[in-house]
A tleap script that builds the chain and sets N, CA, C and O, in Angstrom:
source leaprc.protein.ff14SB
mol = sequence {
  NMET GLN MET GLY SER GLY ARG GLY SER GLY
  MET GLY ARG GLY GLY GLY ARG GLN GLY LEU
  GLY PRO VAL ARG GLU CYS ARG CYS THR ASN
  CYS GLY TYR THR GLN SER HIE GLN PRO GLY
  VAL PRO CYS ALA ASN GLN ALA CYS PRO LYS
  CYS GLY SER VAL MET VAL GLY CVAL
}
set mol.1.N position { 11.303 -194.272 -71.063 }
set mol.1.CA position { 10.557 -194.931 -72.636 }
set mol.1.C position { 9.761 -195.860 -72.099 }
set mol.1.O position { 10.181 -196.772 -71.386 }
set mol.2.N position { 8.642 -195.694 -72.388 }
set mol.2.CA position { 7.873 -196.729 -72.511 }
set mol.2.C position { 7.342 -198.032 -73.520 }
set mol.2.O position { 7.611 -198.027 -74.721 }
set mol.3.N position { 6.735 -198.889 -73.022 }
set mol.3.CA position { 7.256 -199.921 -73.693 }
set mol.3.C position { 5.594 -199.938 -74.494 }
set mol.3.O position { 4.559 -199.275 -74.419 }
set mol.4.N position { 6.271 -201.504 -75.510 }
set mol.4.CA position { 3.919 -201.476 -76.321 }
set mol.4.C position { 3.989 -202.694 -75.615 }
set mol.4.O position { 4.532 -203.296 -74.690 }
set mol.5.N position { 2.752 -202.775 -76.974 }
set mol.5.CA position { 1.445 -203.602 -76.325 }
set mol.5.C position { 2.344 -205.012 -76.867 }
set mol.5.O position { 2.092 -206.200 -76.668 }
set mol.6.N position { 3.335 -204.454 -77.528 }
set mol.6.CA position { 3.799 -206.197 -77.898 }
set mol.6.C position { 4.145 -206.542 -79.008 }
set mol.6.O position { 5.256 -207.049 -79.163 }
set mol.7.N position { 2.947 -206.284 -80.465 }
set mol.7.CA position { 2.466 -206.164 -81.245 }
set mol.7.C position { 3.102 -205.824 -82.504 }
set mol.7.O position { 2.639 -206.045 -83.623 }
set mol.8.N position { 4.563 -205.084 -82.130 }
set mol.8.CA position { 5.457 -203.949 -83.371 }
set mol.8.C position { 5.277 -204.442 -84.668 }
set mol.8.O position { 4.105 -204.817 -84.690 }
set mol.9.N position { 5.927 -204.708 -86.067 }
set mol.9.CA position { 6.193 -205.267 -86.915 }
set mol.9.C position { 7.272 -205.580 -87.250 }
set mol.9.O position { 7.596 -205.374 -88.420 }
set mol.10.N position { 8.438 -206.344 -86.091 }
set mol.10.CA position { 9.583 -206.983 -86.265 }
set mol.10.C position { 9.755 -208.207 -86.719 }
set mol.10.O position { 8.977 -208.585 -87.595 }
set mol.11.N position { 10.576 -208.923 -86.348 }
set mol.11.CA position { 10.504 -210.344 -86.952 }
set mol.11.C position { 10.185 -211.123 -86.038 }
set mol.11.O position { 9.533 -212.139 -86.277 }
set mol.12.N position { 10.613 -210.769 -84.739 }
set mol.12.CA position { 10.320 -211.276 -83.632 }
set mol.12.C position { 11.163 -212.329 -83.728 }
set mol.12.O position { 12.180 -212.535 -84.391 }
set mol.13.N position { 10.199 -213.306 -82.495 }
set mol.13.CA position { 11.479 -214.234 -82.205 }
set mol.13.C position { 11.469 -215.564 -82.547 }
set mol.13.O position { 10.598 -216.433 -82.498 }
set mol.14.N position { 13.572 -215.531 -83.202 }
set mol.14.CA position { 13.417 -216.548 -84.048 }
set mol.14.C position { 13.135 -216.248 -85.935 }
set mol.14.O position { 12.826 -216.974 -86.881 }
set mol.15.N position { 13.316 -215.396 -85.833 }
set mol.15.CA position { 12.132 -214.458 -87.307 }
set mol.15.C position { 13.984 -214.957 -88.352 }
set mol.15.O position { 15.113 -215.426 -88.203 }
set mol.16.N position { 13.076 -214.408 -89.286 }
set mol.16.CA position { 14.615 -214.258 -90.176 }
set mol.16.C position { 14.139 -215.234 -91.660 }
set mol.16.O position { 13.107 -215.905 -91.679 }
set mol.17.N position { 14.675 -215.185 -92.308 }
set mol.17.CA position { 14.311 -215.822 -94.039 }
set mol.17.C position { 15.174 -216.728 -93.391 }
set mol.17.O position { 15.612 -216.514 -92.260 }
set mol.18.N position { 15.490 -217.938 -94.195 }
set mol.18.CA position { 15.544 -219.425 -94.304 }
set mol.18.C position { 16.190 -219.599 -94.929 }
set mol.18.O position { 15.566 -220.029 -95.900 }
set mol.19.N position { 18.157 -219.573 -95.367 }
set mol.19.CA position { 18.954 -220.044 -96.422 }
set mol.19.C position { 18.097 -220.757 -97.787 }
set mol.19.O position { 16.961 -221.225 -97.702 }
set mol.20.N position { 19.052 -220.707 -99.220 }
set mol.20.CA position { 18.459 -222.387 -99.853 }
set mol.20.C position { 18.318 -223.599 -99.646 }
set mol.20.O position { 17.549 -224.440 -100.111 }
set mol.21.N position { 19.129 -223.631 -98.901 }
set mol.21.CA position { 19.280 -225.110 -98.039 }
set mol.21.C position { 20.776 -225.563 -98.804 }
set mol.21.O position { 21.256 -224.828 -99.667 }
set mol.22.N position { 21.318 -226.597 -98.472 }
set mol.22.CA position { 22.320 -226.765 -98.388 }
set mol.22.C position { 22.266 -227.094 -100.054 }
set mol.22.O position { 21.344 -227.335 -100.833 }
set mol.23.N position { 24.615 -226.911 -100.273 }
set mol.23.CA position { 25.317 -226.723 -101.875 }
set mol.23.C position { 24.795 -227.970 -102.100 }
set mol.23.O position { 24.940 -228.829 -101.230 }
set mol.24.N position { 24.145 -228.248 -103.237 }
set mol.24.CA position { 24.179 -229.775 -103.948 }
set mol.24.C position { 25.221 -230.059 -104.997 }
set mol.24.O position { 25.560 -231.203 -105.301 }
set mol.25.N position { 25.865 -228.623 -105.701 }
set mol.25.CA position { 27.398 -229.122 -106.832 }
set mol.25.C position { 27.925 -227.334 -106.862 }
set mol.25.O position { 27.516 -226.198 -106.622 }
set mol.26.N position { 29.460 -228.320 -107.481 }
set mol.26.CA position { 30.160 -227.364 -107.123 }
set mol.26.C position { 30.240 -226.879 -108.551 }
set mol.26.O position { 30.296 -227.702 -109.465 }
set mol.27.N position { 30.247 -225.744 -108.754 }
set mol.27.CA position { 30.922 -225.642 -110.733 }
set mol.27.C position { 32.099 -224.582 -111.143 }
set mol.27.O position { 31.423 -223.562 -111.006 }
set mol.28.N position { 33.131 -224.198 -111.470 }
set mol.28.CA position { 33.773 -223.865 -112.004 }
set mol.28.C position { 33.462 -222.488 -112.724 }
set mol.28.O position { 32.924 -222.400 -113.827 }
set mol.29.N position { 33.951 -221.250 -111.806 }
set mol.29.CA position { 33.320 -219.744 -112.758 }
set mol.29.C position { 34.250 -219.907 -113.427 }
set mol.29.O position { 34.752 -218.783 -113.403 }
set mol.30.N position { 35.337 -220.950 -114.481 }
set mol.30.CA position { 36.046 -220.735 -115.981 }
set mol.30.C position { 35.064 -221.116 -116.732 }
set mol.30.O position { 34.056 -220.590 -117.205 }
set mol.31.N position { 35.772 -222.585 -116.753 }
set mol.31.CA position { 34.770 -223.137 -117.342 }
set mol.31.C position { 33.580 -223.630 -117.428 }
set mol.31.O position { 33.253 -224.317 -118.396 }
set mol.32.N position { 32.634 -223.312 -116.278 }
set mol.32.CA position { 31.229 -223.727 -116.340 }
set mol.32.C position { 31.246 -225.619 -115.443 }
set mol.32.O position { 30.402 -225.781 -114.561 }
set mol.33.N position { 32.257 -226.890 -115.792 }
set mol.33.CA position { 32.197 -227.807 -115.057 }
set mol.33.C position { 32.053 -227.845 -113.419 }
set mol.33.O position { 32.314 -227.071 -112.498 }
set mol.34.N position { 31.488 -229.187 -113.555 }
set mol.34.CA position { 30.426 -229.067 -112.393 }
set mol.34.C position { 30.799 -231.043 -112.052 }
set mol.34.O position { 31.019 -232.116 -112.615 }
set mol.35.N position { 30.641 -230.388 -110.730 }
set mol.35.CA position { 30.074 -231.941 -109.895 }
set mol.35.C position { 30.136 -231.600 -108.916 }
set mol.35.O position { 30.467 -230.470 -108.557 }
set mol.36.N position { 29.685 -232.923 -107.946 }
set mol.36.CA position { 28.340 -232.982 -106.614 }
set mol.36.C position { 29.439 -232.847 -105.551 }
set mol.36.O position { 30.268 -233.725 -105.310 }
set mol.37.N position { 29.364 -231.743 -104.984 }
set mol.37.CA position { 29.202 -231.067 -103.791 }
set mol.37.C position { 29.844 -231.876 -102.763 }
set mol.37.O position { 29.202 -231.004 -102.177 }
set mol.38.N position { 30.344 -232.511 -102.070 }
set mol.38.CA position { 31.598 -233.226 -100.562 }
set mol.38.C position { 31.132 -232.267 -99.542 }
set mol.38.O position { 31.436 -231.085 -99.385 }
set mol.39.N position { 30.082 -233.263 -98.684 }
set mol.39.CA position { 29.967 -232.257 -97.010 }
set mol.39.C position { 31.357 -231.775 -96.440 }
set mol.39.O position { 32.446 -232.026 -96.956 }
set mol.40.N position { 31.191 -231.208 -95.551 }
set mol.40.CA position { 32.405 -230.545 -94.939 }
set mol.40.C position { 33.578 -229.921 -96.281 }
set mol.40.O position { 34.485 -229.177 -95.908 }
set mol.41.N position { 33.496 -230.197 -97.442 }
set mol.41.CA position { 34.767 -229.702 -98.057 }
set mol.41.C position { 33.957 -228.520 -98.788 }
set mol.41.O position { 32.988 -228.856 -99.468 }
set mol.42.N position { 34.246 -227.336 -98.705 }
set mol.42.CA position { 33.790 -226.148 -99.395 }
set mol.42.C position { 34.262 -226.101 -100.677 }
set mol.42.O position { 35.336 -226.387 -101.206 }
set mol.43.N position { 32.905 -225.550 -101.163 }
set mol.43.CA position { 33.793 -226.113 -102.633 }
set mol.43.C position { 34.671 -225.085 -102.954 }
set mol.43.O position { 35.577 -225.474 -103.691 }
set mol.44.N position { 34.746 -223.222 -102.483 }
set mol.44.CA position { 36.044 -222.255 -102.863 }
set mol.44.C position { 36.947 -222.626 -101.921 }
set mol.44.O position { 37.322 -221.764 -101.127 }
set mol.45.N position { 37.527 -224.123 -101.815 }
set mol.45.CA position { 38.890 -224.677 -101.340 }
set mol.45.C position { 38.946 -225.968 -102.503 }
set mol.45.O position { 39.948 -226.682 -102.477 }
set mol.46.N position { 38.221 -226.162 -103.183 }
set mol.46.CA position { 38.396 -226.760 -104.230 }
set mol.46.C position { 38.851 -226.643 -105.418 }
set mol.46.O position { 38.599 -225.446 -105.556 }
set mol.47.N position { 39.288 -226.923 -106.314 }
set mol.47.CA position { 40.202 -226.599 -107.688 }
set mol.47.C position { 39.504 -227.619 -108.923 }
set mol.47.O position { 39.259 -228.803 -108.695 }
set mol.48.N position { 39.119 -226.709 -110.781 }
set mol.48.CA position { 38.278 -227.224 -110.632 }
set mol.48.C position { 39.568 -228.276 -111.816 }
set mol.48.O position { 40.472 -228.044 -112.619 }
set mol.49.N position { 38.850 -229.463 -111.204 }
set mol.49.CA position { 39.670 -230.847 -112.774 }
set mol.49.C position { 40.232 -230.125 -114.024 }
set mol.49.O position { 41.312 -229.776 -114.500 }
set mol.50.N position { 39.214 -230.100 -114.231 }
set mol.50.CA position { 39.729 -229.332 -116.183 }
set mol.50.C position { 40.470 -228.387 -116.506 }
set mol.50.O position { 41.313 -228.465 -117.399 }
set mol.51.N position { 40.134 -226.898 -115.487 }
set mol.51.CA position { 40.864 -226.252 -115.641 }
set mol.51.C position { 42.394 -224.814 -114.193 }
set mol.51.O position { 43.279 -223.959 -114.224 }
set mol.52.N position { 41.582 -225.622 -113.349 }
set mol.52.CA position { 42.418 -225.285 -111.961 }
set mol.52.C position { 42.036 -223.871 -111.305 }
set mol.52.O position { 42.703 -223.002 -110.743 }
set mol.53.N position { 40.726 -224.009 -111.606 }
set mol.53.CA position { 39.926 -221.877 -111.615 }
set mol.53.C position { 39.124 -222.469 -110.114 }
set mol.53.O position { 38.842 -223.610 -109.749 }
set mol.54.N position { 38.966 -221.402 -109.611 }
set mol.54.CA position { 37.942 -221.481 -108.475 }
set mol.54.C position { 36.609 -222.766 -108.421 }
set mol.54.O position { 36.718 -223.707 -109.207 }
set mol.55.N position { 36.002 -222.741 -107.941 }
set mol.55.CA position { 34.724 -223.883 -108.155 }
set mol.55.C position { 33.948 -222.724 -107.006 }
set mol.55.O position { 34.679 -222.034 -106.294 }
set mol.56.N position { 32.276 -222.587 -106.908 }
set mol.56.CA position { 31.712 -222.180 -106.615 }
set mol.56.C position { 30.961 -223.287 -106.381 }
set mol.56.O position { 31.167 -224.367 -106.934 }
set mol.57.N position { 29.673 -222.971 -105.200 }
set mol.57.CA position { 28.531 -223.979 -104.346 }
set mol.57.C position { 27.344 -223.425 -105.368 }
set mol.57.O position { 27.279 -222.243 -105.708 }
set mol.58.N position { 26.799 -224.027 -105.627 }
set mol.58.CA position { 25.348 -223.932 -106.524 }
set mol.58.C position { 23.927 -224.957 -106.244 }
set mol.58.O position { 22.920 -224.820 -106.940 }
savepdb mol mol.pdb
quit
């Protein structure tokens, strides 16, 4: 197996794209209610205070 010159088209060291950043608010999947996100508490673990459905981070 032969080694190249190290100038390939790979992502390289520390490559990869960054995420969108922290979640700012949680939104209900049913009624659309939004509330601010509490750090350390996943939105999916919170129930909507209006209708009780699952919340998602946005």
